[in-house]
C-alpha positions as CSV (number, residue, x, y, z in Angstrom):
1,M,-6.6,101.1,58.7
2,R,-7.2,98.3,56.5
3,R,-8.1,96.5,59.4
4,M,-10.2,98.7,60.9
5,R,-12.5,99.7,57.9
6,E,-12.6,95.4,57.6
7,L,-13.9,95.3,60.6
8,L,-16.3,98.2,60.4
9,N,-17.6,96.8,57.2
10,L,-18.5,93.5,58.8
11,L,-20.0,94.8,61.3
12,R,-22.3,97.2,59.4
13,S,-23.7,94.6,57.1
14,I,-26.1,93.4,59.8
15,P,-27.6,96.5,61.3
16,G,-29.4,95.1,65.0
17,R,-29.4,96.2,68.2
18,D,-26.0,95.7,69.3
19,R,-23.4,98.6,69.8
20,F,-19.8,98.8,70.0
21,T,-16.7,100.5,70.1
22,F,-12.5,99.7,68.8
23,F,-10.5,100.4,71.5
24,V,-7.3,101.0,69.6
25,P,-3.8,100.9,71.2
26,N,-0.9,103.6,70.4
27,P,2.2,104.5,72.0
28,Q,0.5,106.8,74.0
29,G,-2.2,104.5,75.5
30,T,-5.4,103.3,73.9
31,V,-7.6,105.4,71.8
32,Q,-11.2,104.9,72.0
33,L,-13.5,104.8,68.9
34,D,-17.0,104.9,69.5
35,F,-20.2,104.3,66.4
36,P,-22.7,105.7,68.0
37,N,-24.4,105.6,64.7
38,F,-24.1,102.2,63.4
39,T,-25.5,99.2,65.3
40,T,-25.1,95.0,64.7
41,S,-26.5,92.1,65.2
42,Y,-23.2,89.7,67.0
43,A,-25.1,86.8,66.8
44,A,-24.8,86.6,63.1
45,V,-21.8,88.1,62.9
46,Q,-20.0,86.3,65.6
47,E,-18.3,83.4,63.1
48,P,-16.7,85.7,60.4
49,L,-16.2,88.4,63.6
50,D,-14.1,85.5,65.4
51,Q,-12.2,84.6,61.9
52,M,-11.4,87.8,61.4
53,V,-10.1,89.0,64.6
54,G,-8.3,85.9,65.4
55,E,-6.2,86.8,62.8
56,W,-5.0,90.0,64.1
57,G,-5.2,89.6,67.5
58,S,-7.9,89.5,70.6
59,M,-11.6,90.9,71.1
60,E,-13.7,91.6,74.2
61,V,-17.5,91.0,74.3
62,Q,-19.8,92.7,76.8
């Protein structure tokens, strides 16, 4: 939960036009967490986001 909170705080720190969704694996499959009320500026958070997520696993940008 701490990592997801850190990630969400980073994405919310710079509002923009980009939407985001978390796909969280668990033993029963994958849970999709949408955040329709929040947006970010991917270009502005790309570098710190890459560093943060690179330590934990993988990220896909569409």
